[in-house]
N, C-alpha and C positions, 0 to 999 in steps of 0.2 A: 503493499501498501504506498503509496508516495505521501509525503509529507502536504502536496500543496498539488491542487490542479487549476491550468490556466486555462479559462475559453475563450475559443479566441485567437488564430492564426496570423493576424497581420500582424504591421511594425510594433503594437504596443504590446500583444500576445508574447511577442518573439522575444522583447528587450527583458520583459517576465520572466520570461523562460531564462536568457543572459543573468540576469541578476539572480536570479535563482539560483544557478549552478556557480555564477562566483562565490555565493555564499555558503556553498555545502549542500544546497535544500534540494528533495532526493523531487520530482515532478512529471506531471503530466501536464503533454503541450494539445489539446483537442482543435481540430480546426473540420468545419462542415463540410468543405469545400475541397477539391482536390489538388490548391498548392496553397505557398506557402505567399503570404505578402498582403493579403487583401489588396488593398487601391494603389499599393506597390507596387503596377505590373507593368512590366515591358515584355514588348512582341520586336521580335526580328524580322526584317521583312529582306530576302533576300531578290539581287537583281545581278544578271553577269555582271554590270560594273563594280558591285560591292553591297553591301549590306545599308539598310536603314533602322538605325533604332528609334523605336516607338515607344515613348513612356506614355500610360492612359493615363494614371495619375498624377503624385509631382515628378517632379524631373529633376528638383535638386533642392538642397536644404539650405537655411542659411546657420550661420556659425556664430553670429555674436549670440546666439542661445547655444548652450558647450556641448549641449547633449549627444547630438548626433556627431559633432567632430568630434568629441572625447568615444564615442561607442566604435567608429570607426578603426580610431586609436587602440583601443584594447583588442579589436580584433584583426589588427595588425595586417590591415588597410591603408592605410591613409596615405600610402606611395600611391595607392589607383584613384584618389578624390583628383578629380580635374577642375578647372575653374570655368564657370559657365559664362563670364561676364555679367556687367550689370542688369538687372532685371528691370531697369526704366529705363535705359537709352533705345530709342526710337519709336517712345510708346507713342500712339496715339487715344482720341477720344471721337465716338462718334456724336456729331453733334448736329441736330437738325438734319440728318441724314447725308451731313460729310463728315470723312476723317480730318481732325484738325490735331496737330502734335500737342504734347504735352509739355509746355514751356518750361524746361526746368530751370534751365538758365538766365541770368536776369535780363539780359538784352532779348531772349525769346519771350519770355514773360512781359515785357514793357510792350510788345508789338505784336504780341500777340492775338486774335480775333475770338479767342474762347470766351474770355469775359470783358465785362466789359468796364467803363475807366473807373468809375466809380465801384464796382466789385473788385479790382485792382488794387485802387485805396484801403481799401478795408481789409486785405489783406496783408497790406503795407503795414498797415497800424496793430497788426497780431503783438509786436515787442511788450503794446502799451496796456494791453487787457490783462486784467487781474486773474490771478490762479485760480484754480476751483478752490473753495475755503475748506472743503470735507474730502474725504476718499470715497464718498460713496460712488457707486454706479452709475452710468449714465447711456445714452446711445451713442454709437457714432457720430449721427446727425447732430444731437444735442454739442458732443465736445467741439464738432469742426465749426458748427454755426456760430459756437460762443468764442471759439480763439480767432476765427479765419473769415466768417460771415457766412450768411445763407447762400450765396452765391458760388461760392467756394466751394459749399456743398454741390450745389446741383451741378454746375459745370466742371469740379477740377475734381476736387480732392473723395466727396461721395463716388462718383463713378470709379475710381480706381478701388478703395475700399471694396465697393459693394461686388463690383464681379473677382478681386480676388479671395473673398469670402463667399460669393455667391449667396448674397443676404441681401436684405432690406437695412439700407443705413438709419432709418426709420424706428427698428426695433431692437438692432444687432446690439448688444453690448461690448464697449470697448473695453472696458476688463477683461475680455475674453476674447474678442480679435485683434484688438491694439495697446495693450496695456501700456508697449514702450512711450507711447504718446501722452500718457498720462504719468507715468514714470519722470519723460522730459519737463512735464509742465512742474511739478512737483520738486524738481531737483532744484530748475533754473528757471520759474519762474514761466515761462513760455517756450515757443517751439524754435523759435528761431536763437534766442539766447541759448537753447540746449545742443541746435546745431553748432555753434560757433565753441561754444564749451567742450564738447562732446570730439569734433576735431581738433581743440588745442590738446587735447589729452590724448588723443589717437595718436596724435604726432609724436609728443612726446613716449610713450609706450612703445613706440616704433623707432625711434631713437636706442630705446636701451633694451632693446630687445631685437632677436634675429628670428621671432616668429614671421612665417611668409603665409602663415592660415589667409585662404581669401576670405572675402565677403558672403560668398553662395560657393558650395560644392557640389557636385554631380559625378557620375562617373562617366566614362567611355561608352560602355554600354551600357547603359540606363542604371534607373535609379535600385533595379531590381538587382544589383550585384551585391547592394548593401544587405537584403532581408534575403538572397540565394546564401552567402557568406554565415549570417545568423543561423539559418536553417543547418546550414553543414558543421559549426561547430558546436551546435546541441547536442547533448550525448542524454537528453532523458529519454524517459516517455514519449516520442511525437508522433501524433495520430491525423492523417489526414480521413476525407470522406469520414466522418466520423460524428452522425448527428446523434444530438441528446432528445429521448422521448422525454423523462422527468428528473425534477431530481426531488428526492426525500432528507428529513434531517434524522437522526437515530440518535439516541442516550450522548452518542459522544461524536460521530462523524456524519458528513453529508454523503448519501448515497447518487451514484448519477447512473442511471438507467440508459445506456443506450439501442438506438435500433436494431443493431444486430443480436440485440440479446444479451450482452454484457454489461458487467454493472462493476462501477470503480466506485471509491471510496476514497476520501481525504478530510483532515480536520479542517481544510482551510481552503477557501475556493477564488479564482480573483476572477473575474469575469471583463474580460479584455474582446465585447462586443458589442456594437451601438446600443444606447440606451433601450430603443423600442423593442429589441433582440433580447436583451438582458430583464427588461418587463416578463415577456413571457416564460422566461427562464425559472424566474424567481418566485413564479405564482404561488405556487404550494409552500415555501418554507418563508416567505418575507411576502405578504401579500401586500401590505401597507407600502414599503418600498416599492413595490411590483405597479404599483399604480400612481404613484408620483411619476417612475421614470418612465410609464407611458404619455406623460403630458408632454414629454421634451420631442418638440416637433423633428420631422426627420423630413429630407425634401430628396426628390430625386434631381439626379447629378450625371453627366457623362460626356464623354470628349469622344471626337471623330479625326483622325487624322487623316488626309488626303495627300495623294503623292502624285505629281504632275512630271512632265518632261521640265526643265527649270526655265527654257525658252519661251513655256506659254503663259509662265505667269510674273513675267517680268512686271515689275512698276514703275513710276514717275519718281517714287520716293522709296525712303529704303524705311519702309515699315516693318518694326520685329513685332510689335504687339499691335491691337487695338481692341480697348475696351469699350463697351455697348452698354448703356446707362439703361435702365429700365424705362424708362419716359421715352425712349424711343420707340418701345414698344415691339420690339424683335424678338424673332423668334430663337437667336442664339445669344450669347453672353459676352463674348472675348473671341478675338484670332490673334494665334500667334504664328508668326514663321518662322519654323525648327530649323531650315535651311539657311536662314539668316542668324538667326541669335544663335544657333549653335552649328555649322557646318561640318564639324567633323562627323554628327550625326548621320548625314546624308551622301549617298554617291555622287561623287560628278557628273554632271548633266541633269542631278534630279532636283525637283523645288517641293517642300514638303511644310502645310498647311496642317495645325492643331486648331479645333474649334471645340468650343467649350458651350454646354448648351442646358436647360433643364432650371436655370434660375429664374427667368421670365416668364418662361412656360414650359412648365414641370413635365406635361405630357410629349414633349420633343419628345423626352429619352424611353419612350415606350411606343414607339412607332417603329414600324419593320428597317432594317436595313435599307430596302430602296426610297423607303418614303422620307427616313432622315436625311438619305444622300439627295433626295430633292429640295428636300424645305434645305437644304447648308448652302446647294448651288445657288437657289434661289437668292439666299442674304448674302452671300456674296458677290454675286453679281450688280445687286443691288447697294453694296456698301466701299465695297472696293474693287469692281471691274472684272470680276474675273467670270469667265461665262466660258470655260473648255471645262469638258470632261475631265475627272481624275485617271490615272492609270490603275490606283487601289484605294481604296479605303478601308481604315482598321477601326473599328468603333469600340468604346468601353461605354459600360451603365450602370449603374448602382441604384435600385431604387428604393426608395426609403430611407438613405442611409448617409444622408450628409445630414448634420445637426444643424439647428438653428437656435442658439445662443441669446434669447432673447436679454434686456436690461435686468438684472437681479439674478443670474444663472449663477452664478457662482455660489451666494449664499444660498439659492434652492438646492443646488449638488452637495452643499455643507451640509444640510437639514436632510435628505436623502440618505447620506451615509450616516446620521445619528440617529436611522429607524434600523438600517441593516443589521442582522443576527452577527452574532459574533463570529467570528472567522469567515465573513463576506467582505469582500473588497472589490472599487469599480476602478474601471482606465481606460481611456481612450478618448478620441472623438468629439463625444457627447459629453465631457466633461470641463475640462479644464484647458481646451488649447486644440486644434486640428494642425497645426504643420506638425513636421516631422518631429524635431525637438520636443514638440509637446507630447506626441505620443510617446515618444519614446523614455521621455522623463516620468510621465504617468507610471507606466509600465512599473519600470525601476522603481518608482517610491511604492507601489501599490504591495510590492514583495518586502524593502523594507519595511512597511508598516505591520505585516504579517511577521515579522521577527519577534 
């Protein structure tokens, strides 16, 4: 009998298993599907000229949060990490049906048509806005409006953050989605002051250190290199294609009944599954917790990668990414030119575009591949003028699995955890952050809590 059973074999569950292994804790890791990694999923498409590396979910991780960088170091694969470059370079926002470059440089900001003169002036007054007087949660919209003005929310910051987190800025918790902005405000009194202060600190640290860590990390053959290596180095009881039918509790242990008729027992369980899945599994042993977990909303999300001949998708401007605000009422949420952003991922002579969907119109994630292709082609034609049919498409869909963390979400998670029976722990994107480092941290922290 293992000391610990971990349910869910995505990046969170794999990280929990790794932490257990590092602490000499016996464990079983159960995954319902036939592969490890969850939304970390890379497909390789082979062509005569070479291979295209297609990430369905996340393709990189931020190193400012150290958990992913530290983990690849522990696994001995830090030398395999590549720098994917700046995420904000050549980024555009769809405004009134037309792509407009995000004006990050001062000169471009001054001349950009994205915002009015009044909106720009309000943004420039950000250093003179008082910081928040308390640490209470607020929405992304409230934070941006308070510090930068409503127009900045509608035209500039909102589309970027809403696109990244596939959510509505008016309801999304700032403390879950972008706590760094609140940290910057608390430490320096404002965002501009914080950027200046942090740049100075970074310069000093760089001079005092030989650390060559990039701001973002990725892998040459896709982010699944990380989860594959984790699974390879895990030595516990690892089970794919394992469906749980029910969970019971006796006097001292939890009993997990499997679809194949087998029964597993352990004193402690970690659920590294989305909250809506965890709710169903906990119904018989933690009814109150299950009811609360079921109220955390999860939306559809998906990506589809389209592969073309490079000359067929040449553009007059070097667009790497296009964020599409919900106000544009489009069927897709964002577009990235993988072949421009990360050219080593694509054979010479090919162009690759990745399209995100599910946020503005969740039903798009549920249609057939042929209907999805038609919808995406119509959107690409009307937004960036691409009319040709792709050579191949690679779709990924995750239905009802992308959490929406509304204002007060972290307090609600704390409330849920107080109702959990002894020996039950939660971890993953439904709780305290959706990024790769966030999920790694939560998986490892759950094990530490269990010790």
